[in-house]
C-alpha positions as CSV (number, residue, x, y, z in Angstrom):
1,X,-19.5,24.2,-0.4
2,X,-22.0,21.3,-0.2
3,X,-21.0,18.6,2.2
4,X,-22.5,15.1,1.7
5,X,-23.9,13.5,4.8
6,X,-20.9,11.3,5.4
7,X,-18.7,14.4,5.8
8,X,-19.0,16.0,9.2
9,X,-16.7,19.0,9.5
10,X,-15.0,19.3,12.8
11,X,-15.1,22.4,14.9
12,X,-11.6,23.2,13.8
13,X,-10.8,26.9,13.8
14,X,-7.6,28.7,13.2
15,X,-5.7,28.9,16.5
16,X,-3.7,32.0,15.5
17,X,-4.3,34.8,13.1
18,X,-1.3,33.9,11.1
19,X,-2.9,30.5,10.2
20,X,-6.0,32.1,8.7
21,X,-3.8,34.7,6.9
22,X,-1.7,31.9,5.4
23,X,-4.9,30.0,4.3
24,X,-6.4,33.1,2.7
25,X,-3.2,34.1,0.9
26,X,-2.0,30.8,-0.3
27,X,-4.6,28.0,-0.1
28,X,-8.1,29.4,-0.3
29,X,-9.4,28.9,-3.8
30,X,-10.8,32.2,-5.2
31,X,-11.7,33.2,-8.7
32,X,-12.2,36.6,-10.1
33,X,-16.0,36.2,-9.6
34,X,-16.2,34.6,-6.2
35,X,-14.7,32.7,-3.3
36,X,-14.9,29.0,-3.9
37,X,-13.5,28.0,-0.6
38,X,-15.4,29.7,2.3
39,X,-13.6,27.8,5.0
40,X,-10.6,25.5,5.4
41,X,-13.0,22.6,5.4
42,X,-13.9,23.6,1.8
43,X,-10.2,23.4,0.9
44,X,-9.9,19.9,2.4
45,X,-13.0,18.7,0.6
46,X,-11.9,20.3,-2.7
47,X,-8.5,18.5,-2.5
48,X,-10.0,15.2,-1.4
49,X,-12.5,15.2,-4.3
50,X,-9.8,16.2,-6.9
51,X,-7.4,13.5,-5.8
52,X,-10.1,10.8,-5.6
53,X,-10.7,11.3,-9.3
54,X,-7.8,8.9,-9.8
55,X,-10.0,6.1,-8.4
56,X,-12.7,4.0,-10.0
57,X,-16.0,5.9,-10.0
58,X,-17.6,3.5,-7.5
59,X,-14.7,4.0,-5.1
60,X,-14.5,7.7,-5.1
61,X,-17.0,8.6,-2.3
62,X,-15.2,6.4,0.2
63,X,-11.8,7.6,-0.8
64,X,-12.9,11.3,-0.7
65,X,-14.0,10.7,2.9
66,X,-10.7,8.9,3.8
67,X,-8.6,11.8,2.5
68,X,-10.9,14.5,4.0
69,X,-10.8,13.0,7.4
70,X,-7.0,12.7,7.4
71,X,-6.6,16.4,6.6
72,X,-9.3,17.5,9.0
73,X,-7.9,19.1,12.2
74,X,-4.6,19.5,10.3
75,X,-3.5,15.9,11.0
76,X,-2.2,15.4,7.5
77,X,-0.8,18.4,5.7
78,X,-0.4,17.9,1.9
79,X,2.3,20.2,0.5
80,X,1.3,23.7,-0.7
81,X,1.1,22.8,-4.4
82,X,-1.6,20.2,-3.6
83,X,-3.5,22.4,-1.3
84,X,-3.5,25.4,-3.6
85,X,-3.9,23.6,-6.9
86,X,-5.9,20.4,-6.6
87,X,-9.5,20.8,-7.8
88,X,-9.0,24.2,-9.3
89,X,-9.1,25.4,-12.9
90,X,-5.5,26.7,-12.5
91,X,-2.9,25.3,-14.9
92,X,-0.5,24.2,-12.2
93,X,1.4,21.1,-11.1
94,X,0.7,19.4,-7.8
95,X,4.4,18.6,-7.1
96,X,6.7,20.9,-5.3
97,X,9.9,19.1,-6.4
98,X,11.6,18.8,-9.8
99,X,15.1,18.3,-11.2
100,X,15.6,19.4,-14.7
101,X,17.3,17.2,-17.4
102,X,21.1,17.3,-17.6
103,X,22.4,20.6,-19.0
104,X,24.1,20.1,-22.4
105,X,27.4,21.9,-22.8
106,X,26.0,24.0,-25.7
107,X,24.0,27.2,-26.1
108,X,21.2,25.5,-27.9
109,X,21.0,22.7,-25.4
110,X,21.1,25.0,-22.3
111,X,18.4,27.3,-23.7
112,X,16.1,24.3,-24.4
113,X,16.5,23.2,-20.8
114,X,15.9,26.7,-19.5
115,X,12.7,27.0,-21.5
116,X,11.5,23.7,-19.9
117,X,12.5,25.1,-16.6
118,X,10.5,28.3,-17.2
119,X,7.5,26.3,-18.1
120,X,7.9,24.2,-14.9
121,X,8.3,27.3,-12.7
122,X,5.3,28.8,-14.4
123,X,3.2,25.8,-13.2
124,X,4.6,26.2,-9.7
125,X,7.4,23.7,-9.5
126,X,10.6,24.3,-7.6
127,X,13.7,23.2,-9.6
128,X,17.1,21.7,-9.3
129,X,20.0,21.9,-11.8
130,X,23.5,20.3,-11.9
131,X,25.8,22.9,-13.4
132,X,28.8,20.5,-13.3
133,X,28.2,19.5,-16.9
134,X,29.1,23.0,-18.3
135,X,32.7,23.7,-19.3
136,X,34.8,25.9,-17.0
137,X,35.1,29.6,-17.6
138,X,37.8,30.5,-20.1
139,X,37.8,27.1,-21.8
140,X,38.1,27.6,-25.6
141,X,34.8,27.2,-27.5
142,X,35.7,25.5,-30.8
143,X,34.2,27.1,-33.9
144,X,33.9,30.5,-32.2
145,X,37.6,30.9,-31.1
146,X,36.5,32.5,-27.9
147,X,36.6,31.6,-24.2
148,X,33.5,30.1,-22.5
149,X,31.6,32.2,-20.1
150,X,31.3,29.3,-17.7
151,X,28.6,27.7,-15.4
152,X,28.1,30.8,-13.3
153,X,27.1,32.9,-16.3
154,X,24.5,30.2,-17.2
155,X,23.3,30.4,-13.5
156,X,22.8,34.2,-13.9
157,X,20.6,33.6,-17.0
158,X,18.5,31.0,-15.1
159,X,18.2,33.3,-12.1
160,X,16.9,36.1,-14.3
161,X,14.3,33.8,-15.8
162,X,13.1,32.8,-12.4
163,X,13.0,36.4,-11.2
164,X,10.8,37.2,-14.1
165,X,8.3,34.4,-13.4
166,X,6.3,35.6,-10.4
167,X,3.1,33.5,-10.1
168,X,0.1,33.6,-7.8
169,X,1.8,31.0,-5.7
170,X,4.9,33.1,-5.1
171,X,8.4,33.5,-6.7
172,X,10.1,30.4,-8.0
173,X,12.8,28.6,-6.1
174,X,15.8,26.7,-7.5
175,X,18.8,24.6,-6.4
176,X,22.1,24.7,-8.2
177,X,24.7,22.0,-7.6
178,X,28.3,21.6,-8.7
179,X,30.8,18.8,-8.2
180,X,33.6,19.5,-5.8
181,X,36.2,18.6,-8.5
182,X,34.9,21.1,-11.1
183,X,37.5,23.7,-12.0
184,X,35.0,26.6,-11.3
185,X,34.1,25.2,-7.8
186,X,35.7,28.1,-5.9
187,X,33.7,30.7,-7.9
188,X,30.6,28.6,-7.3
189,X,31.2,28.5,-3.5
190,X,31.5,32.3,-3.2
191,X,28.9,33.2,-5.9
192,X,26.4,34.6,-3.4
193,X,28.8,36.8,-1.5
194,X,27.2,39.5,-3.5
195,X,23.8,40.0,-1.8
196,X,22.1,41.0,-5.1
197,X,23.3,37.9,-7.1
198,X,21.5,34.6,-7.5
199,X,18.8,35.3,-4.9
200,X,16.5,32.7,-6.5
201,X,19.1,30.0,-6.1
202,X,20.1,27.8,-3.2
203,X,23.6,26.4,-3.7
204,X,25.0,23.0,-2.7
205,X,28.4,21.5,-3.4
206,X,28.3,17.8,-4.4
207,X,30.8,16.3,-2.0
208,X,32.3,12.9,-2.8
209,X,33.7,10.3,-0.4
210,X,37.1,10.7,-2.1
211,X,37.1,14.4,-1.2
212,X,36.2,13.8,2.4
213,X,39.1,11.3,2.6
214,X,41.4,13.9,1.1
215,X,40.2,16.5,3.7
216,X,41.0,14.1,6.5
217,X,44.4,13.2,5.1
218,X,45.2,16.9,4.2
219,X,45.9,15.7,0.7
220,X,46.1,17.4,-2.6
221,X,42.8,17.6,-4.6
222,X,42.6,17.6,-8.4
223,X,40.1,19.8,-10.2
224,X,39.2,18.1,-13.5
225,X,37.4,18.7,-16.7
226,X,36.5,16.1,-19.4
227,X,38.5,13.5,-17.5
228,X,41.7,15.5,-17.5
229,X,43.3,17.4,-14.5
230,X,43.2,21.2,-14.7
231,X,44.9,22.2,-11.5
232,X,45.5,21.0,-8.0
233,X,44.9,22.5,-4.5
234,X,44.8,21.4,-0.9
235,X,41.5,19.6,-0.1
236,X,41.5,21.3,3.4
237,X,41.9,24.7,1.9
238,X,38.9,24.1,-0.4
239,X,37.0,22.8,2.7
240,X,37.9,26.0,4.6
241,X,36.6,28.1,1.7
242,X,33.2,26.2,2.0
243,X,33.0,26.7,5.7
244,X,34.1,30.3,5.7
245,X,31.5,31.2,3.1
246,X,28.9,29.4,5.2
247,X,29.9,31.4,8.2
248,X,29.7,34.7,6.3
249,X,26.7,34.1,4.0
250,X,24.9,30.8,5.1
251,X,25.7,29.1,1.8
252,X,26.5,26.8,0.1
253,X,25.1,23.7,1.6
254,X,26.7,20.3,1.0
255,X,25.3,17.1,-0.5
256,X,27.2,13.9,0.1
257,X,26.5,12.7,-3.4
258,X,28.1,9.2,-3.2
259,X,26.0,8.4,-0.1
260,X,22.9,9.8,-1.8
261,X,23.4,7.4,-4.7
262,X,24.4,4.4,-2.6
263,X,21.3,4.8,-0.5
264,X,19.0,5.6,-3.4
265,X,16.6,2.6,-3.7
266,X,16.8,3.1,-7.5
267,X,20.6,3.1,-7.8
268,X,20.3,0.2,-10.2
269,X,18.5,2.5,-12.7
270,X,19.8,6.0,-12.3
271,X,22.5,8.4,-11.0
272,X,21.6,11.4,-9.0
273,X,23.5,14.7,-9.1
274,X,20.9,17.3,-8.0
275,X,18.0,17.9,-5.7
276,X,14.9,20.0,-5.6
277,X,15.2,23.6,-4.4
278,X,15.2,22.8,-0.6
279,X,17.4,19.7,-0.9
280,X,15.1,17.2,0.7
281,X,14.4,15.3,-2.6
282,X,17.4,13.9,-4.6
283,X,16.1,13.3,-8.1
284,X,17.3,12.1,-11.4
285,X,17.0,14.2,-14.6
286,X,13.3,15.0,-15.2
287,X,12.5,13.6,-11.7
288,X,9.5,14.9,-9.7
289,X,7.8,13.9,-6.5
290,X,4.6,15.2,-4.6
291,X,5.0,15.8,-0.9
292,X,2.9,15.6,2.3
293,X,3.6,15.6,6.0
294,X,2.0,14.1,9.1
295,X,1.6,16.5,11.9
296,X,3.1,14.7,14.9
297,X,1.9,17.5,17.3
298,X,-1.7,16.4,16.6
299,X,-0.9,12.8,17.6
300,X,0.3,13.3,21.1
301,X,-2.2,12.0,23.7
302,X,-2.5,13.6,27.2
303,X,0.1,16.2,26.4
304,X,2.1,17.8,29.3
305,X,1.1,15.0,31.7
306,X,3.0,11.9,33.0
307,X,0.8,9.8,30.7
308,X,1.8,11.8,27.5
309,X,2.5,9.5,24.6
310,X,2.6,9.3,20.8
311,X,-0.4,7.5,19.2
312,X,1.6,5.2,17.0
313,X,-1.4,3.4,15.7
314,X,-2.8,6.7,14.4
315,X,0.6,7.5,12.9
316,X,0.5,4.2,11.0
317,X,-3.1,4.7,9.9
318,X,-2.4,8.3,8.7
319,X,0.7,7.0,6.9
320,X,-1.3,4.5,5.0
321,X,-3.8,7.1,3.9
322,X,-1.1,9.6,2.9
323,X,0.6,7.0,0.7
324,X,-2.7,6.4,-1.0
325,X,-3.3,10.2,-1.4
326,X,0.1,10.9,-2.9
327,X,-0.1,8.0,-5.3
328,X,-3.4,9.4,-6.6
329,X,-1.7,12.8,-6.8
330,X,0.7,11.5,-9.4
331,X,-2.2,10.6,-11.7
332,X,-4.2,13.8,-11.4
333,X,-1.3,16.2,-11.5
334,X,-0.3,18.3,-14.5
335,X,3.2,18.3,-15.8
336,X,4.9,21.1,-17.8
337,X,7.2,18.6,-19.8
338,X,6.2,15.2,-21.1
339,X,9.5,13.7,-19.9
340,X,8.5,14.7,-16.3
341,X,5.1,12.9,-16.7
342,X,6.8,9.8,-18.0
343,X,9.4,9.8,-15.2
344,X,6.7,10.2,-12.6
345,X,4.5,7.4,-14.0
346,X,7.5,5.0,-14.5
347,X,8.8,5.3,-11.0
348,X,5.9,6.8,-9.0
349,X,8.1,8.6,-6.4
350,X,6.3,10.1,-3.5
351,X,7.6,12.0,-0.4
352,X,5.9,11.5,2.9
353,X,7.4,13.1,6.0
354,X,6.5,14.7,9.3
355,X,6.1,18.1,10.8
356,X,5.6,19.2,14.4
357,X,8.3,16.9,15.7
358,X,9.8,19.4,18.1
359,X,6.4,20.3,19.5
360,X,5.6,16.6,19.9
361,X,8.8,16.2,21.9
362,X,8.0,19.2,24.1
363,X,4.5,17.8,24.7
364,X,6.1,14.6,25.9
365,X,8.5,16.5,28.2
366,X,11.6,15.5,26.2
367,X,14.2,18.1,25.3
368,X,15.2,18.3,21.6
369,X,18.6,16.7,21.0
370,X,18.7,14.6,24.2
371,X,19.3,10.9,24.2
372,X,15.6,10.4,24.9
373,X,14.6,12.5,21.9
374,X,16.9,10.6,19.6
375,X,15.3,7.3,20.7
376,X,11.8,8.7,20.2
377,X,12.6,10.0,16.7
378,X,14.0,6.6,15.8
379,X,10.8,4.9,17.0
380,X,8.5,7.4,15.2
381,X,10.3,7.3,11.9
382,X,10.7,3.6,12.0
383,X,6.9,3.3,12.4
384,X,6.3,5.7,9.6
385,X,8.7,3.9,7.2
386,X,7.3,0.5,7.8
387,X,3.7,1.7,7.5
388,X,4.6,3.6,4.3
389,X,6.2,0.6,2.6
390,X,3.4,-1.7,3.8
391,X,0.8,0.6,2.3
392,X,2.8,0.8,-1.0
393,X,3.0,-3.0,-1.2
394,X,-0.8,-3.1,-0.7
395,X,-1.3,-0.6,-3.5
396,X,1.0,-2.7,-5.7
397,X,-1.2,-5.7,-4.9
398,X,-4.3,-4.0,-6.3
399,X,-2.8,-1.6,-8.8
400,X,0.5,-3.1,-9.8
401,X,4.1,-2.2,-9.0
402,X,5.7,0.8,-10.5
403,X,6.8,0.1,-14.1
404,X,10.5,0.2,-13.5
405,X,10.4,-2.2,-10.5
406,X,13.1,-4.8,-10.4
407,X,12.2,-7.2,-7.5
408,X,15.7,-8.7,-7.0
409,X,17.5,-5.4,-7.1
410,X,15.0,-3.5,-5.0
411,X,14.8,-6.1,-2.3
412,X,18.6,-5.8,-1.9
413,X,18.5,-2.1,-1.0
414,X,19.4,-1.1,2.5
415,X,16.1,0.7,3.1
416,X,14.2,-2.5,2.3
417,X,16.5,-4.8,4.3
418,X,16.0,-2.8,7.5
419,X,12.2,-3.0,7.4
420,X,10.2,-5.3,9.7
421,X,9.9,-9.0,8.5
422,X,6.1,-8.7,7.7
423,X,6.7,-5.6,5.6
424,X,9.5,-7.3,3.6
425,X,7.3,-10.3,3.1
426,X,4.5,-8.1,1.7
427,X,7.0,-6.4,-0.7
428,X,8.3,-9.7,-1.8
429,X,4.8,-11.0,-2.5
430,X,3.4,-7.9,-4.3
431,X,6.2,-5.5,-5.1
432,X,6.0,-1.7,-4.5
433,X,3.7,0.9,-6.1
434,X,6.2,3.6,-5.4
435,X,10.0,3.7,-5.9
436,X,10.7,6.0,-3.0
437,X,8.3,6.9,-0.3
438,X,9.7,9.0,2.5
439,X,11.1,12.6,2.6
440,X,11.3,15.3,5.3
441,X,10.5,18.6,3.6
442,X,10.5,22.1,5.0
443,X,6.9,22.9,6.0
444,X,7.1,26.6,6.6
445,X,3.6,27.8,5.5
446,X,1.8,24.5,6.0
447,X,3.1,24.3,9.5
448,X,1.8,27.8,10.2
449,X,-1.5,26.8,8.7
450,X,-1.7,23.9,11.1
451,X,-1.4,26.2,14.1
452,X,2.2,27.2,13.9
453,X,3.6,23.8,14.7
454,X,7.3,23.4,14.5
455,X,8.5,22.9,10.9
456,X,9.6,19.5,9.7
457,X,12.1,18.1,12.2
458,X,13.5,21.5,13.1
459,X,13.5,22.7,16.7
460,X,11.3,25.6,17.6
461,X,12.9,28.9,16.8
462,X,11.6,30.6,19.9
463,X,8.6,30.3,22.2
464,X,7.3,33.4,20.3
465,X,8.9,35.4,17.6
466,X,8.4,38.1,15.0
467,X,8.0,37.0,11.4
468,X,8.3,39.1,8.3
469,X,5.2,38.6,6.1
470,X,5.0,39.5,2.4
471,X,1.6,41.0,1.8
472,X,-0.5,40.7,-1.4
473,X,0.7,44.1,-2.6
474,X,4.3,43.1,-2.1
475,X,4.8,45.2,1.0
476,X,6.5,43.6,4.1
477,X,4.9,43.5,7.5
478,X,5.8,41.9,10.8
479,X,3.7,39.8,13.1
480,X,4.3,38.2,16.5
481,X,3.6,34.5,16.5
482,X,3.5,32.0,19.3
483,X,4.7,28.4,19.0
484,X,1.9,25.7,18.9
485,X,3.2,23.8,22.0
486,X,3.6,27.0,23.9
487,X,0.1,28.1,23.2
488,X,-1.3,24.7,24.1
489,X,0.7,24.6,27.4
490,X,-0.7,28.0,28.4
491,X,-4.3,27.0,27.5
492,X,-3.9,23.9,29.8
493,X,-1.9,25.4,32.7
494,X,-2.6,29.1,32.5
495,X,-0.8,32.1,30.9
496,X,1.4,32.6,34.0
497,X,2.6,29.0,34.3
498,X,6.4,28.8,33.9
499,X,7.5,26.7,30.9
500,X,9.2,23.4,31.5
501,X,12.8,22.4,30.6
502,X,11.5,20.6,27.5
503,X,10.8,24.0,25.8
504,X,14.2,24.0,24.1
505,X,14.8,26.6,21.4
506,X,17.4,27.0,18.7
507,X,19.4,29.4,20.8
508,X,19.9,26.7,23.5
509,X,21.1,24.0,21.1
510,X,24.6,23.0,20.0
511,X,25.2,22.1,16.3
512,X,25.6,18.4,17.4
513,X,22.0,18.4,18.8
514,X,20.7,19.3,15.4
515,X,22.8,16.6,13.7
516,X,21.8,13.9,16.1
517,X,18.1,14.4,15.3
518,X,18.8,14.6,11.6
519,X,20.9,11.4,11.6
520,X,18.3,9.5,13.6
521,X,15.5,10.5,11.1
522,X,17.7,9.8,8.0
523,X,18.1,6.2,9.0
524,X,14.4,5.6,8.1
525,X,14.1,8.2,5.3
526,X,14.7,6.7,1.8
527,X,15.1,10.1,0.1
528,X,16.5,13.2,1.9
529,X,15.8,15.7,4.7
530,X,15.6,19.4,4.6
531,X,17.3,20.5,7.8
532,X,19.2,23.6,8.8
533,X,21.7,23.8,11.6
534,X,20.9,27.1,13.1
535,X,23.8,28.8,14.9
536,X,24.1,32.0,17.0
537,X,25.7,35.0,15.4
538,X,28.4,35.0,18.0
539,X,29.5,31.3,17.5
540,X,33.3,31.0,17.1
541,X,34.4,30.0,13.6
542,X,36.4,27.1,15.1
543,X,33.3,25.7,16.7
544,X,31.4,26.2,13.4
545,X,34.0,24.8,11.0
546,X,33.4,21.1,11.8
547,X,29.6,21.0,11.4
548,X,29.6,19.6,7.8
549,X,32.3,17.0,8.7
550,X,30.2,15.9,11.7
551,X,27.2,15.6,9.4
552,X,29.1,13.3,7.2
553,X,30.4,11.3,10.1
554,X,26.9,10.8,11.5
555,X,25.4,9.4,8.2
556,X,23.5,12.5,6.9
557,X,23.0,12.8,3.2
558,X,23.6,16.6,3.3
559,X,23.6,19.6,5.5
560,X,22.8,23.3,5.6
561,X,23.8,25.9,8.2
562,X,22.4,29.3,9.0
563,X,24.1,32.0,11.1
564,X,22.6,35.5,11.0
565,X,24.8,37.6,8.8
566,X,25.0,40.8,6.8
567,X,24.4,39.1,3.4
568,X,21.1,37.2,4.1
569,X,19.7,39.0,7.1
570,X,17.0,37.2,9.0
571,X,13.4,36.2,8.4
572,X,12.6,35.5,12.0
573,X,13.6,37.4,15.1
574,X,12.9,36.4,18.7
């Protein structure tokens, strides 16, 4: 690919074979005739040029350079849909995250939504649905004089559609949610006990504040439909069903839906009842949001020395560039459904987060989950949040605030009130270009692309591990992979140097360590966080059973657990 003189590719090379394999399999642009991207630098330049087309012609060269330099050396990692789709001839979306419109309680209505879902999946979008709107199984269907099949039957249909739609970017992924007071909630909770059923769905229960209070009080809990009670059970018994199913099959997750809506900066305009497939992005019907992550492991200066530190100025600079990049993404992306495009343009949601957090802590000599790590996470995420909102206010000054912006209502939101005074002043003066700005997404393949840095805000799984890889022909292979911080430490200190106590892995962490980091980050994240509390297979159920209650108590918006089990198996093995 031709590089203008102002672009000087770095000497970046893939540090592990897995990184190059990921690039070749997922992000290198190839056509039937030829390779278009000959190196990862070509990929960055392709993406930069494609997104800069949202700019005025005279501004494009400078913006291209800005975006390219941010991605160079894997400092800024746009999400996979952007890396694989931007600047290509593929009919794909650049957003990973979608929530479909509310499901009507009718065959015609459901099928219309499922068709739109199929079109969205075909373009590469991951989806969320709230199945709470469908009548319970056995309810009489007027006009047919027969019992309703229920929400789970509709989920089976949607799962089959998703299974059929295998694209070049991989199989689709979906999230299904259901209110904790729906009469079919017990069947929903246990739906994936069968290892062959609903494999394209993640499941999350919408947990209300009232339910959590009922659990604490050991009170009765009413299951209702159409405003009328259907039956009653003990709240704690239902809670135990959720936790036992998690222990046995790693699902469902929980979403604290009242907190999600109370903390949503757009709660004056919308009600949220679903998230995207990995739960980091709560969205309204037809909602969508492009994603990107800043690689914190690349911003540590003098790693593994007493002078090791996070470059906060570089973090702020990259944050500003990333907000600009994601705002442009909204304008150049394709959308499968017109209502999705309208929703995106009206509210201009973006989702900027971080990856490599655990590796950054290790490089600073700080164990994951410690008091010092919580303080650092708070500092880093506060810096990112303030820089993101300041950048969005500056874009609003030059481009205008998002169309649905209500200055009085937005300024009253908690996420705005906690910002630094100068940032609040900029928002008051100019408004915001983007309704929401911050998200912590799972960054599995993009983190491996960046040198196998730790994913999102997760701890490192192991210093080295074996990962199952799906090959182009569908076969499964295994590969030994070394963590980024481990590999860097060995390059600096030698292969035989013993690792420090900061090299904390999942097997050494208690569930509370996970939750402390998640809660510290959530304080500064206006959307959600994809985070899994990994537990050892031999954890006692009594120790496991309170994880979700602790997540609620610490202020998280949701939580997911994973314990190796016979139903789901394991992707990684130490």
